C-alpha positions in Angstrom: 14.0 -31.2 73.4 13.2 -31.0 69.7 14.2 -27.9 67.7 11.4 -25.4 67.2 10.2 -25.1 63.6 10.2 -21.6 62.2 8.0 -20.6 59.3 7.8 -17.6 57.0 4.7 -15.5 57.1 3.9 -12.5 54.9 2.4 -9.6 56.9 -0.2 -7.4 55.2 -1.7 -4.2 56.7 -5.0 -3.2 55.1 -4.1 -5.5 52.2 -0.7 -3.9 51.6 2.4 -6.1 51.8 4.7 -5.1 54.7 7.3 -7.9 54.8 8.1 -11.5 55.5 8.6 -12.5 59.1 9.5 -15.7 60.8 7.3 -17.2 63.5 6.9 -20.7 65.0 3.2 -20.4 64.2 0.8 -18.1 62.5 0.4 -15.0 64.7 -2.9 -14.0 66.1 -3.2 -10.4 67.1 -5.9 -8.9 69.3 -6.9 -5.3 68.4 -5.4 -5.2 65.0 -8.0 -6.6 62.6 -6.3 -4.8 59.7 -3.2 -6.9 60.0 -3.2 -10.4 58.3 -0.5 -13.1 58.1 -0.2 -15.6 55.3 2.2 -18.6 55.1 4.8 -18.1 52.4 5.2 -20.6 49.6 8.3 -20.5 47.4 8.0 -22.2 44.0 9.2 -22.2 40.4 7.2 -20.8 37.5 6.3 -17.5 35.9 7.6 -14.5 38.0 4.9 -13.6 40.6 4.6 -12.4 44.2 1.3 -12.1 45.9 -1.7 -13.7 47.4 -2.9 -16.9 45.9 -5.2 -19.5 47.5 -4.5 -18.4 51.0 -0.7 -18.3 50.6 1.8 -15.5 49.9 3.4 -17.0 46.8 6.8 -16.1 45.7 7.4 -17.7 42.2 10.6 -17.4 40.2 11.7 -19.1 37.0 13.4 -22.4 37.5 17.2 -21.7 37.4 17.6 -24.7 35.1 15.3 -23.0 32.6 17.2 -19.8 32.4 19.8 -19.2 29.7 23.4 -19.3 31.0 24.9 -16.0 32.0 26.4 -13.9 29.3 30.2 -13.9 29.5 31.9 -10.6 30.1 34.4 -11.3 27.4 35.6 -13.9 24.9 38.8 -14.4 23.0 39.0 -13.1 19.4 39.4 -16.7 18.3 36.2 -17.7 20.0 34.3 -14.7 18.5 35.7 -15.4 15.0 34.7 -19.1 15.2 31.2 -18.2 16.5 30.8 -15.8 13.6 32.1 -18.4 11.2 29.6 -20.9 12.6 26.7 -18.6 11.9 28.0 -17.5 8.5 28.7 -13.9 9.4 32.5 -13.9 9.7 33.2 -12.6 6.1 30.5 -10.0 6.5 32.0 -8.6 9.7 35.6 -8.7 8.3 34.4 -6.7 5.3 32.6 -4.2 7.6 35.7 -3.9 9.7 37.9 -3.3 6.7 35.6 -0.5 5.6 35.5 1.0 9.1 37.7 3.2 11.3 41.4 2.6 11.9 40.5 2.1 15.6 38.0 -0.7 14.8 40.6 -2.3 12.5 43.2 -2.3 15.2 40.8 -3.5 17.8 39.6 -6.4 15.6 43.2 -7.4 14.7 45.0 -7.0 18.0 42.6 -7.2 20.9 43.4 -9.9 23.5 39.7 -10.2 24.4 36.4 -9.0 23.1 34.3 -7.5 25.9 30.5 -7.6 25.7 30.3 -3.9 26.4 33.1 -2.8 23.9 32.1 -0.3 21.3 33.3 -2.7 18.6 30.5 -5.1 19.8 28.0 -2.3 19.2 29.5 -2.0 15.7 29.0 -5.7 15.2 25.4 -5.5 16.3 24.7 -2.6 14.0 26.4 -4.3 11.0 24.5 -7.6 11.6 21.2 -5.9 12.6 21.3 -7.9 15.8 19.4 -7.2 19.0 21.0 -7.1 22.4 19.6 -10.6 23.0 21.1 -12.0 19.8 24.6 -10.5 20.7 24.2 -12.1 24.2 23.5 -15.5 22.4 26.6 -14.9 20.2 28.8 -14.4 23.2 27.3 -17.5 24.9 28.0 -19.5 21.8 31.6 -18.1 21.5 32.3 -19.0 25.1 31.7 -22.7 24.3 34.4 -22.7 21.5 
């Protein structure tokens, strides 16, 4: 006996999405004309979830098109090399030398530089970087 095929269907009541359910075939309900079922189609593209051409479409970006995750931390060597590669190492070292003793100690002796460390916020402020640019700096540092 062949295995039964199960399909996903989005259920809408009065046009409002209620959930996705699995059925062997599209349900037909007597006495509930307000309830509709649409086959679900998963695909890549611009984020979207909703009715489109008779399907309940769930669209997400292609994972291959997304930037790699931001590392939680990098080594001081990696960070210094990344800063050197973008021509900002001397600027940061000057800013650190004119900063608090805590920042000087952290810059000199840290075993890792964490993305959420206050020193990173200091970097961002000194470089005029956005959060996305700091994320990119960490990604670049991780490769070194």
